[in-house]
C-alpha positions as CSV (number, residue, x, y, z in Angstrom):
1,M,17.6,-26.3,30.3
2,H,16.6,-26.8,26.7
3,N,13.1,-28.4,27.9
4,L,12.7,-25.3,30.4
5,I,13.0,-22.9,27.6
6,V,10.6,-24.8,25.5
7,S,8.1,-25.0,28.4
8,L,8.4,-21.2,29.2
9,L,7.7,-20.5,25.4
10,L,4.5,-22.5,25.2
11,S,3.3,-21.2,28.7
12,S,3.6,-17.6,27.2
13,R,1.2,-18.7,24.1
14,V,4.1,-18.6,21.6
15,S,4.0,-21.6,19.6
16,A,6.9,-22.6,17.1
17,T,7.6,-25.4,14.7
18,L,10.6,-27.3,16.0
19,D,12.6,-29.2,13.5
20,L,13.2,-32.9,13.8
21,F,15.8,-32.7,16.2
22,G,13.9,-30.2,18.5
23,V,16.0,-27.2,17.9
24,L,14.3,-23.9,18.5
25,P,14.0,-21.4,15.7
26,K,16.6,-18.6,15.8
27,D,14.2,-16.0,14.9
28,L,11.1,-15.5,16.9
29,N,9.5,-14.0,13.9
30,T,9.1,-17.4,12.6
31,M,6.7,-18.3,15.5
32,S,2.9,-17.8,15.3
33,I,1.9,-15.6,18.3
34,A,-1.7,-15.5,19.7
35,L,-3.0,-12.0,19.2
36,P,-6.4,-10.3,19.0
37,L,-7.5,-9.7,15.5
38,A,-7.4,-6.0,14.1
39,S,-10.7,-4.2,13.4
40,V,-11.6,-4.1,9.8
41,R,-14.2,-1.6,8.2
42,L,-14.9,-2.4,4.6
43,V,-15.0,0.0,1.7
44,P,-17.1,-1.8,-1.2
45,A,-16.3,-1.0,-4.7
46,A,-19.9,-0.1,-5.3
47,S,-19.5,2.8,-2.7
48,L,-16.7,4.6,-4.6
49,H,-17.6,7.7,-6.4
50,V,-17.3,7.4,-10.0
51,S,-16.0,10.2,-12.0
52,K,-16.1,10.7,-16.0
53,P,-15.1,14.4,-16.4
54,T,-14.0,14.1,-20.0
55,W,-14.0,11.5,-22.9
56,W,-10.5,10.2,-21.9
57,L,-10.8,9.7,-18.0
58,G,-12.8,7.4,-15.8
59,S,-11.8,7.4,-12.2
60,R,-13.0,5.9,-8.9
61,F,-12.3,7.9,-5.7
62,H,-11.8,6.4,-2.3
63,F,-11.8,9.6,-0.7
64,S,-13.1,13.3,-1.3
65,F,-11.5,14.5,-4.5
66,A,-11.7,17.4,-7.1
67,D,-15.4,18.2,-7.3
68,H,-16.6,15.3,-5.0
69,W,-17.1,16.1,-1.5
70,D,-17.9,13.2,1.1
71,P,-17.4,14.4,4.7
72,Q,-17.4,10.8,5.7
73,R,-14.3,10.0,3.4
74,M,-11.9,12.9,3.8
75,Q,-8.9,11.0,4.8
76,F,-7.5,7.9,6.8
77,G,-4.7,9.2,8.8
78,A,-2.0,10.5,6.6
79,L,-3.7,8.9,3.6
80,R,-5.5,11.6,1.6
81,V,-6.1,10.3,-1.8
82,V,-6.6,7.0,-3.5
83,N,-7.9,7.2,-7.1
84,D,-8.3,4.2,-9.4
85,D,-7.8,5.8,-12.9
86,L,-8.3,4.7,-16.5
87,V,-6.7,6.9,-19.1
88,K,-7.5,6.3,-22.8
89,P,-4.7,6.3,-25.4
90,K,-3.0,9.3,-26.6
91,A,-4.6,11.5,-23.6
92,G,-3.9,12.3,-20.0
93,F,-3.3,14.9,-17.4
94,G,-1.4,17.9,-18.8
95,R,0.9,20.1,-16.9
96,H,-0.4,21.1,-13.7
97,P,0.8,22.1,-10.1
98,H,1.2,20.4,-6.7
99,R,2.6,21.4,-3.3
100,H,2.9,19.6,0.0
101,A,1.8,16.2,-1.1
102,E,3.6,12.8,-1.2
103,I,2.1,11.2,-4.5
104,F,2.8,8.0,-5.9
105,S,1.2,6.1,-8.8
106,Y,1.4,2.3,-9.2
107,I,0.7,1.1,-12.9
108,L,-1.7,-1.9,-13.3
109,G,-2.0,-1.9,-17.2
110,G,-0.6,0.1,-20.2
111,H,2.1,2.6,-19.7
112,L,2.2,5.9,-17.6
113,S,4.3,8.8,-18.8
114,H,5.6,11.3,-16.2
115,A,7.3,14.6,-17.0
116,D,8.0,17.4,-14.6
117,S,9.5,20.9,-13.9
118,M,12.6,19.1,-12.5
119,G,13.2,17.9,-15.8
120,T,12.3,14.2,-15.3
121,K,10.6,12.3,-18.1
122,E,9.9,8.8,-17.9
123,A,7.4,6.1,-19.0
124,L,6.6,2.9,-16.9
125,P,4.7,-0.2,-17.5
126,R,2.6,-2.7,-15.3
127,G,4.0,-3.2,-11.8
128,C,6.2,-0.3,-11.7
129,V,6.1,2.8,-9.3
130,Q,6.6,6.4,-9.7
131,Y,6.9,8.7,-6.8
132,M,7.0,12.5,-6.5
133,S,7.4,14.7,-3.4
134,A,5.9,18.1,-4.4
135,G,7.5,19.8,-1.5
136,R,6.9,23.6,-1.7
137,G,6.0,23.4,-5.3
138,V,6.3,21.6,-8.7
139,T,4.4,21.1,-11.9
140,H,4.0,17.9,-13.7
141,S,2.0,15.9,-16.3
142,E,0.8,12.4,-16.4
143,M,-0.1,11.0,-19.9
144,N,-0.9,7.8,-21.7
145,D,1.3,8.2,-24.9
146,H,0.8,4.6,-25.9
147,D,-2.0,2.7,-27.7
148,E,-3.7,0.9,-24.9
149,T,-5.7,2.2,-22.0
150,C,-3.5,2.8,-18.8
151,R,-4.9,1.9,-15.5
152,F,-3.0,3.0,-12.4
153,I,-3.7,3.6,-8.8
154,Q,-2.6,7.1,-7.6
155,V,-2.1,7.8,-3.8
156,W,-1.4,10.9,-2.0
157,L,-0.1,11.1,1.6
158,T,0.1,14.2,3.6
159,P,3.8,15.0,4.4
160,D,5.6,15.2,7.3
161,T,7.0,19.0,6.7
162,K,9.4,18.4,9.6
163,A,11.0,15.2,8.0
164,P,14.6,15.5,7.0
165,G,15.2,16.6,3.4
166,Y,11.6,18.0,3.1
167,G,11.0,21.0,1.1
168,E,12.7,20.6,-2.3
169,P,10.4,18.5,-4.9
170,K,12.0,15.2,-5.8
171,Y,11.2,12.4,-8.1
172,G,11.8,8.7,-7.9
173,S,10.8,5.4,-9.6
174,T,11.5,1.7,-9.3
175,R,11.1,-0.9,-12.1
176,Y,9.6,-4.3,-10.9
177,V,8.7,-7.4,-12.8
178,K,6.0,-10.0,-11.6
179,A,8.4,-12.1,-9.8
180,D,9.3,-9.4,-7.4
181,R,5.8,-9.5,-6.0
182,H,4.6,-12.8,-7.0
183,N,3.3,-14.7,-3.7
184,Q,5.3,-12.3,-1.6
185,L,4.9,-8.7,-0.2
186,L,7.0,-6.5,-2.3
187,H,8.2,-3.3,-0.1
188,M,7.9,-0.4,-2.6
189,L,7.9,2.6,-0.4
190,S,9.0,3.2,3.3
191,G,8.8,6.2,5.6
192,T,10.2,8.1,8.5
193,G,9.3,5.3,11.0
194,T,10.4,1.8,11.5
195,S,9.3,-0.6,8.9
196,P,7.3,-3.4,10.0
197,A,9.2,-6.7,10.6
198,W,6.8,-8.9,8.4
199,R,7.8,-12.3,6.8
200,N,7.7,-13.2,3.3
201,V,8.8,-9.4,2.3
202,N,11.0,-8.7,-0.9
203,R,13.3,-5.8,0.1
204,S,15.8,-6.8,-2.5
205,K,15.5,-3.2,-4.0
206,A,15.6,-0.4,-1.5
207,P,12.2,1.1,-1.2
208,I,11.7,4.7,-2.2
209,Q,11.7,7.0,0.9
210,L,8.5,8.9,1.8
211,H,8.4,12.1,3.7
212,Q,5.9,10.5,6.1
213,D,5.5,7.6,8.6
214,A,4.1,5.0,6.2
215,N,5.1,1.8,4.3
216,V,3.6,0.5,1.0
217,F,3.5,-3.0,-0.1
218,V,2.0,-4.8,-3.1
219,S,1.5,-8.6,-3.8
220,E,0.4,-10.4,-6.8
221,S,-0.6,-13.8,-5.0
222,D,-2.2,-17.0,-6.5
223,A,-4.9,-18.9,-5.2
224,G,-4.4,-20.2,-1.7
225,A,-1.8,-17.8,-0.6
226,A,-2.1,-16.7,3.0
227,Y,-0.2,-14.0,5.1
228,E,-0.2,-13.4,8.8
229,L,0.9,-9.8,9.8
230,Q,1.6,-8.2,13.0
231,L,0.1,-4.8,13.2
232,A,2.2,-2.9,16.0
233,A,0.3,-0.9,18.5
234,R,-0.9,2.5,17.3
235,R,-0.7,1.6,13.5
236,Q,-3.4,1.2,11.0
237,A,-3.5,0.0,7.3
238,Y,-5.4,0.6,4.2
239,I,-5.8,-2.4,2.0
240,L,-6.8,-2.2,-1.6
241,C,-7.8,-5.2,-3.8
242,M,-6.8,-4.1,-7.3
243,E,-7.5,-7.2,-9.0
244,G,-9.3,-10.6,-8.1
245,S,-10.7,-11.2,-4.5
246,M,-9.2,-11.7,-1.0
247,R,-10.2,-12.0,2.6
248,V,-9.0,-9.6,5.3
249,N,-9.5,-10.9,8.7
250,D,-12.7,-13.0,7.5
251,N,-14.0,-10.0,5.4
252,E,-14.4,-10.5,1.6
253,L,-12.8,-8.0,-0.7
254,Q,-13.8,-8.0,-4.2
255,T,-12.0,-6.2,-7.1
256,R,-11.4,-2.3,-6.3
257,S,-12.9,-2.8,-2.8
258,A,-10.7,-1.6,0.1
259,A,-10.6,-2.2,3.8
260,K,-9.5,0.3,6.7
261,V,-7.7,-1.7,9.4
262,K,-7.1,-0.2,12.9
263,G,-4.9,-1.9,15.4
264,A,-5.1,-1.5,19.1
265,D,-3.7,1.4,21.1
266,G,-1.6,-0.6,23.8
267,S,-0.7,-3.9,22.0
268,A,-0.1,-5.5,18.5
269,T,-3.0,-7.0,16.6
270,L,-3.2,-9.7,14.0
271,L,-3.9,-9.0,10.3
272,Q,-4.7,-12.1,8.3
273,L,-4.7,-11.8,4.4
274,S,-5.8,-14.7,2.1
275,T,-6.3,-15.1,-1.7
276,A,-8.5,-18.1,-2.1
277,E,-8.9,-17.3,-5.9
278,G,-5.8,-15.1,-6.3
279,A,-5.5,-11.4,-5.9
280,H,-3.2,-8.3,-6.8
281,F,-3.4,-6.0,-3.6
282,M,-1.9,-3.1,-2.0
283,V,-1.2,-2.5,1.8
284,I,-0.5,1.1,3.0
285,E,0.7,0.8,6.7
286,M,0.9,4.0,8.7
287,A,0.5,5.5,12.1
288,K,-3.0,5.1,13.7
289,S,-5.4,8.2,13.6
290,D,-8.6,9.1,15.3
291,D,-10.6,9.3,11.9
292,E,-12.8,6.3,10.9
């Protein structure tokens, strides 16, 4: 009976590493499944719009933002904004309003200080995440109150206004250290749908909940790290190489480059990530859209 099971699995093109005693793995997720590769469209760092509207700010926009409009880069599914911001010391974004946006900031250097009309006030260092659901309206500020330049990635997602609990603004944050994301995927934010059952994921701290069907992971991986991820049918991902370099399905990403990854409509696809020289990267997984 045992041999029959093994034969059936192999004939289905599912390969597994058996232990020395020939015992099958209990979890099918430990098996490498033959899948077609997801499609990848590169967003080179050189193609990003560079904005320097004032002495203290330098930004790179992945999508249309502020006074920059690019009809070819309006959004990617629910993903509306990805800004790579550099804020000089003792300066920043003063109090300003937002509504109907799921906003999070991931700090790469220095400290980012957040204050809002809900009474929240907090400064966070590298590797930590701040989240704000603007709901029907909120004001906040984001400042660099420290003595070194602050670099952070700010992301906006269009909310699902029918999601449970949506409407009132809310704030959330999580503090992490390098060990939380080192050579593994750290699940920082999760959404209204089912989270992908990927291997080598750190969920030791409950992810912040988004009002959208999206999941956000980060990793700071050494040279030689590799990940094989199954992108479910009708799903897509935006992958940002924040530091270092990496490959996404054999496509090279340098620092600040990104990749738009599209899965298939009727079946799962394979997403292969590798960091031959080391990389600090972000994966935003979400429902598939028709836009390119």
